[in-house]
BAFI-3210 file (N, C-alpha, C; in Angstrom, 3 decimals, decimal comma, padded with zeros to 6 digits):
// residues 140
n [1|2|3|4|5|6|7|8|9|10|11|12|13|14|15|16|17|18|19|20|21|22|23|24|25|26|27|28|29|30|31|32|33|34|35|36|37|38|39|40|41|42|43|44|45|46|47|48|49|50|51|52|53|54|55|56|57|58|59|60|61|62|63|64|65|66|67|68|69|70|71|72|73|74|75|76|77|78|79|80|81|82|83|84|85|86|87|88|89|90|91|92|93|94|95|96|97|98|99|100|101|102|103|104|105|106|107|108|109|110|111|112|113|114|115|116|117|118|119|120|121|122|123|124|125|126|127|128|129|130|131|132|133|134|135|136|137|138|139|140]
n.u [014,207|015,921|014,901|012,397|013,262|014,630|012,512|010,979|012,834|013,027|010,435|010,577|012,604|011,310|009,189|010,701|011,833|009,704|009,482|007,981|006,960|007,738|005,286|003,716|001,500|001,802|004,308|003,737|001,864|003,438|005,450|003,977|003,380|005,855|007,786|008,874|010,262|008,975|006,774|003,447|-000,079|-002,780|-006,008|-007,700|-009,231|-008,144|-005,581|-006,227|-007,369|-005,061|-003,529|-005,062|-004,897|-002,202|-002,197|-002,240|-003,410|-005,588|-007,767|-010,151|-010,597|-008,244|-006,447|-007,272|-006,707|-003,958|-003,008|-003,676|-001,935|000,497|000,315|000,174|002,714|004,195|005,131|003,533|001,097|-002,234|-004,579|-007,412|-010,100|-012,747|-013,817|-014,852|-013,482|-010,525|-007,100|-003,949|-000,636|002,635|004,720|006,122|006,960|006,190|003,997|002,067|-001,037|-002,640|-006,021|-007,705|-010,650|-012,446|-011,356|-011,120|-008,602|-005,441|-002,518|000,924|001,656|003,692|005,744|007,496|006,240|004,202|003,006|002,508|001,455|000,863|000,044|-002,744|-002,706|-002,732|-005,465|-005,490|-003,557|-003,111|-001,336|-000,084|000,009|000,300|-000,160|-002,437|-002,591|-004,799|-005,397|-007,930|-008,593|-009,818|-010,340|-010,540]
n.v [-020,708|-018,500|-017,192|-016,266|-014,512|-012,698|-011,677|-010,503|-008,620|-006,998|-005,953|-004,564|-002,690|-001,243|-000,073|001,518|003,259|004,877|006,120|004,856|003,193|-000,158|-001,919|-004,995|-005,649|-003,850|-004,677|-007,295|-006,896|-005,313|-007,129|-008,976|-007,316|-006,346|-008,202|-010,163|-008,667|-007,780|-005,520|-004,555|-004,420|-003,890|-004,377|-003,302|-005,400|-007,623|-007,697|-008,132|-010,716|-012,126|-011,822|-013,213|-015,790|-016,172|-016,554|-014,415|-012,349|-009,996|-007,244|-006,186|-003,455|-002,602|-003,206|-001,376|001,056|000,783|000,675|003,279|004,673|003,838|005,072|007,783|008,001|007,949|005,646|004,106|004,347|005,437|004,419|005,309|003,817|004,533|006,009|004,418|002,143|001,422|000,945|-000,063|000,761|-000,407|000,516|003,566|005,498|007,717|006,278|004,652|002,722|-000,396|-001,245|-004,088|-004,918|-007,207|-008,667|-006,971|-005,871|-004,348|-003,404|-002,640|-000,449|-000,023|002,619|003,911|003,856|005,628|008,762|011,855|014,782|017,312|018,752|020,163|023,542|024,052|025,240|028,618|029,184|026,558|023,386|020,788|017,618|014,962|012,822|010,508|007,834|005,726|002,994|001,391|-001,985|-004,847|-008,269|-009,443]
n.w [009,959|009,830|007,592|008,538|010,574|008,986|007,447|009,471|010,318|008,064|008,131|010,577|009,995|008,012|009,436|011,184|009,329|008,822|011,192|013,118|016,078|016,699|017,472|018,568|016,900|014,750|013,795|013,048|010,937|009,230|008,574|007,087|004,950|003,815|004,304|002,572|000,826|-001,422|-003,180|-002,277|-002,993|-001,188|000,309|003,268|004,147|002,773|003,877|006,549|006,311|005,510|007,813|009,690|008,574|009,014|011,665|013,376|015,992|015,507|014,982|012,468|012,611|013,832|011,797|009,811|011,203|011,542|008,905|008,170|009,884|008,768|006,274|007,068|008,104|005,843|004,607|003,099|000,464|-000,047|-002,384|-004,009|-005,577|-007,612|-005,531|-003,625|-002,850|-001,193|-001,782|-000,587|-000,993|-000,925|-002,365|-002,768|-004,574|-007,335|-009,564|-012,148|-012,135|-012,919|-012,848|-012,350|-013,431|-013,325|-011,284|-009,166|-008,480|-007,969|-009,716|-010,434|-013,138|-016,064|-015,557|-017,262|-019,687|-019,556|-020,533|-019,667|-020,896|-019,871|-016,749|-015,179|-013,913|-010,454|-008,354|-007,048|-004,159|-003,551|-003,806|-005,891|-004,642|-005,327|-008,169|-009,116|-011,280|-012,677|-014,569|-016,016|-016,651|-018,467|-019,259|-022,626]
ca.u [014,147|016,604|013,988|011,430|013,957|014,908|011,243|010,647|013,769|012,591|009,271|011,050|013,319|010,294|008,530|011,658|011,983|008,572|009,477|006,933|007,363|007,350|004,433|003,507|000,574|002,425|005,376|003,090|001,313|004,562|006,118|003,132|003,415|007,165|008,734|009,554|010,972|008,149|005,757|002,098|-001,292|-003,728|-007,116|-007,693|-009,829|-007,208|-004,507|-006,835|-007,454|-003,701|-003,111|-005,782|-004,275|-000,872|-002,379|-002,104|-004,616|-005,750|-009,122|-010,215|-010,440|-006,810|-005,809|-007,570|-005,956|-002,532|-002,762|-003,724|-000,675|001,555|000,174|000,550|004,168|004,826|005,725|002,528|000,164|-003,594|-005,095|-008,848|-010,689|-014,185|-014,247|-015,518|-012,584|-009,153|-005,987|-002,776|000,517|003,907|005,658|005,705|007,344|005,096|003,876|000,671|-001,581|-003,731|-007,087|-008,279|-012,057|-013,076|-010,729|-010,983|-007,200|-004,573|-001,123|001,729|001,765|005,041|005,833|008,248|005,354|003,219|003,442|001,569|001,963|000,750|-000,862|-003,345|-002,228|-003,671|-006,136|-004,708|-003,423|-002,965|-000,238|-000,314|000,810|000,594|-001,102|-002,679|-003,070|-005,358|-005,816|-008,854|-008,470|-010,590|-009,989|-011,457]
ca.v [-019,702|-017,298|-016,501|-015,553|-013,395|-011,739|-011,039|-009,625|-007,496|-006,087|-005,262|-003,637|-001,600|-000,459|000,745|002,516|004,266|005,787|006,681|004,198|002,225|-001,495|-002,689|-006,360|-005,685|-003,161|-005,525|-008,428|-006,446|-004,878|-008,333|-009,491|-006,388|-006,147|-009,203|-010,894|-007,716|-007,425|-004,505|-005,085|-003,618|-004,614|-003,692|-003,619|-006,725|-008,667|-007,776|-008,780|-012,144|-012,672|-011,859|-014,324|-017,025|-016,293|-016,827|-013,190|-011,879|-008,589|-006,952|-005,429|-002,036|-002,384|-003,206|-000,067|002,084|000,588|001,125|004,749|005,106|003,618|006,147|009,038|007,980|008,062|004,390|003,525|005,288|004,960|004,685|005,094|003,490|004,829|006,659|003,461|001,083|001,878|000,008|000,484|000,389|-000,258|001,218|004,950|006,434|007,998|005,292|004,366|001,415|-001,048|-001,783|-005,246|-004,793|-008,483|-009,215|-005,917|-005,974|-003,264|-003,793|-001,558|-000,324|000,469|004,085|004,421|003,919|006,684|010,069|012,934|015,976|018,488|018,662|021,487|024,379|023,922|026,481|029,543|028,832|025,108|022,758|019,385|016,752|013,762|012,515|009,070|007,400|004,379|002,548|000,264|-003,024|-006,089|-009,252|-009,469]
ca.w [011,006|009,355|006,679|009,368|011,204|007,932|007,119|010,592|010,334|007,005|008,666|011,613|009,312|007,304|010,455|011,661|008,266|008,972|012,538|013,899|017,097|016,230|018,368|018,099|015,773|013,609|013,268|012,393|009,653|008,399|008,077|006,002|003,816|003,182|004,801|001,496|-000,019|-002,576|-002,946|-002,185|-003,077|-000,356|000,955|004,698|004,289|002,332|004,871|007,710|005,992|005,541|009,218|010,324|008,066|009,630|013,085|014,161|016,677|015,159|014,522|011,228|012,977|014,056|010,480|009,222|011,928|011,285|007,531|008,216|010,508|007,786|005,270|007,720|008,292|004,531|004,136|002,199|-000,163|-000,253|-003,723|-003,983|-006,874|-007,628|-004,314|-002,747|-002,403|-001,013|-001,839|000,075|-001,812|-000,216|-003,259|-002,528|-005,632|-008,267|-010,633|-012,498|-011,761|-013,626|-012,007|-013,025|-013,051|-012,964|-010,074|-008,144|-008,091|-008,419|-009,943|-011,002|-014,593|-016,376|-015,509|-018,413|-020,842|-019,332|-021,000|-019,359|-021,568|-019,019|-015,608|-014,988|-012,820|-009,326|-007,970|-006,229|-002,750|-003,374|-004,526|-006,243|-003,774|-006,109|-009,238|-009,203|-012,590|-012,607|-015,893|-015,830|-017,685|-018,329|-020,284|-023,774]
c.u [014,797|015,691|012,956|012,073|014,236|013,643|010,840|011,570|013,429|011,378|009,663|011,760|012,343|009,571|009,449|011,877|010,858|008,502|008,416|007,522|006,876|006,562|004,230|002,615|001,141|003,484|004,795|002,567|002,416|005,283|005,300|003,252|004,761|008,195|009,483|010,281|010,202|007,178|004,379|001,063|-002,329|-004,922|-007,004|-008,218|-008,868|-006,040|-005,014|-006,908|-006,080|-003,206|-003,778|-005,173|-002,903|-000,967|-002,230|-003,449|-004,722|-007,182|-009,055|-010,044|-008,965|-006,063|-006,038|-006,730|-004,459|-002,175|-002,768|-002,430|000,493|001,519|000,621|002,056|004,917|005,469|004,758|001,750|-001,202|-004,027|-006,576|-009,346|-012,188|-014,680|-014,859|-014,581|-011,174|-008,187|-004,798|-001,544|001,795|004,966|005,251|006,209|006,138|005,112|002,391|000,264|-002,576|-004,747|-007,796|-009,729|-012,699|-012,574|-010,690|-009,571|-006,427|-003,174|-000,384|001,684|003,145|005,088|006,525|007,392|004,293|003,796|002,341|002,144|001,926|-000,242|-001,442|-002,718|-003,223|-004,322|-005,236|-004,709|-003,304|-001,725|-000,612|000,599|001,159|-000,479|-001,231|-003,247|-003,506|-005,929|-006,667|-008,700|-009,432|-010,190|-011,017|-011,531]
c.v [-018,398|-016,495|-015,684|-014,349|-012,307|-010,975|-010,079|-008,423|-006,498|-005,280|-004,218|-002,439|-000,661|000,466|001,857|003,613|005,292|006,423|006,074|003,200|000,850|-002,277|-004,077|-006,378|-004,975|-004,045|-006,722|-008,028|-005,985|-006,078|-008,957|-008,619|-006,371|-007,212|-009,959|-009,968|-007,287|-006,311|-005,150|-004,004|-004,415|-003,734|-004,037|-005,035|-007,831|-008,807|-008,441|-010,294|-012,806|-012,792|-013,018|-015,653|-017,267|-016,553|-015,599|-012,809|-010,381|-008,387|-006,178|-003,939|-001,703|-002,344|-001,857|001,030|001,994|001,014|002,650|005,297|004,935|004,710|007,486|009,147|008,049|006,792|003,590|004,659|004,625|005,365|004,335|004,878|003,716|005,521|005,706|002,395|001,629|000,710|000,703|-000,117|000,622|000,417|002,693|005,947|006,660|006,966|005,027|002,952|000,922|-001,479|-002,846|-005,369|-006,105|-009,024|-008,221|-005,909|-004,816|-003,820|-002,603|-001,624|000,248|001,994|004,646|004,514|005,008|008,016|011,079|014,211|017,195|018,210|020,057|022,232|024,265|025,268|027,334|029,092|027,347|024,623|021,318|018,550|015,430|013,589|010,997|008,753|005,944|004,040|001,296|-000,721|-004,162|-006,999|-009,223|-010,887]
c.w [010,554|008,437|007,457|010,021|010,175|007,552|008,228|010,634|009,235|007,464|009,700|010,977|008,610|008,276|010,940|010,620|008,328|010,349|013,440|014,886|016,654|017,291|017,772|016,857|014,546|012,967|012,520|011,010|008,708|007,795|006,946|004,757|003,097|003,552|003,734|000,536|-001,256|-002,204|-003,001|-002,432|-002,299|-000,023|002,442|004,908|003,871|003,301|006,146|007,486|006,046|006,980|009,943|009,881|008,689|011,136|013,974|014,767|016,443|014,664|013,205|011,510|013,209|012,729|009,802|009,882|011,652|009,868|007,461|008,822|009,539|006,712|005,859|007,913|006,965|004,018|003,258|001,571|-000,241|-001,651|-003,693|-005,399|-006,744|-006,370|-003,307|-002,188|-002,342|-001,080|-001,199|-000,591|-001,019|-001,080|-003,271|-003,570|-006,545|-009,386|-010,900|-012,094|-012,798|-012,573|-012,812|-012,573|-012,612|-011,635|-008,921|-007,568|-008,699|-008,629|-010,546|-012,517|-014,888|-016,491|-016,738|-019,676|-020,712|-019,771|-020,722|-019,936|-020,658|-017,904|-015,397|-013,810|-011,668|-008,995|-007,057|-004,768|-002,483|-004,102|-004,832|-005,360|-004,439|-007,156|-009,286|-010,578|-012,452|-013,983|-015,692|-016,995|-017,387|-019,487|-021,393|-024,339]
res [m|t|e|t|c|s|a|q|q|r|g|r|n|w|l|e|a|g|g|l|r|p|t|r|q|r|l|s|l|a|t|l|l|v|g|d|g|q|n|r|h|v|t|a|e|s|l|f|d|a|a|v|r|a|g|d|k|v|s|l|a|t|v|y|n|t|l|r|a|f|c|d|a|g|i|m|h|e|i|t|v|d|g|s|r|s|y|f|d|t|r|i|d|d|h|p|h|f|f|w|e|e|e|n|r|l|s|d|a|p|a|e|e|l|d|l|a|q|i|p|t|p|p|a|g|t|e|i|t|r|v|d|v|i|i|r|v|r|k|i]
***
């Protein structure tokens, strides 16, 4: 029981860090995302499946809307691969990713091994808000 309370409290703290009210559905999804203290890369569909397996009553549309709210609150980042599939990352610092092509899976890549020599100057009247580095890999 203590483990469940601890996981729920981590979820509640995470929501509060983003200034979000801990509704039942937000708290349920937050607990799945950060309850064990580990970072996650999820799609809306994979989080929906995890919620269903956990016995949570939530629709896929609610999962999408909640993930968007988490991103808007700054407690998650959306990473788009190929412009067609979005992954949501609970680790919000700047870091590169591996995209595992055979598995359609995203994982963190070692940031200390990435060396970007220079980033282009943004167009006039704009600023760079973040740089996403996705390194595609497949087994040989």
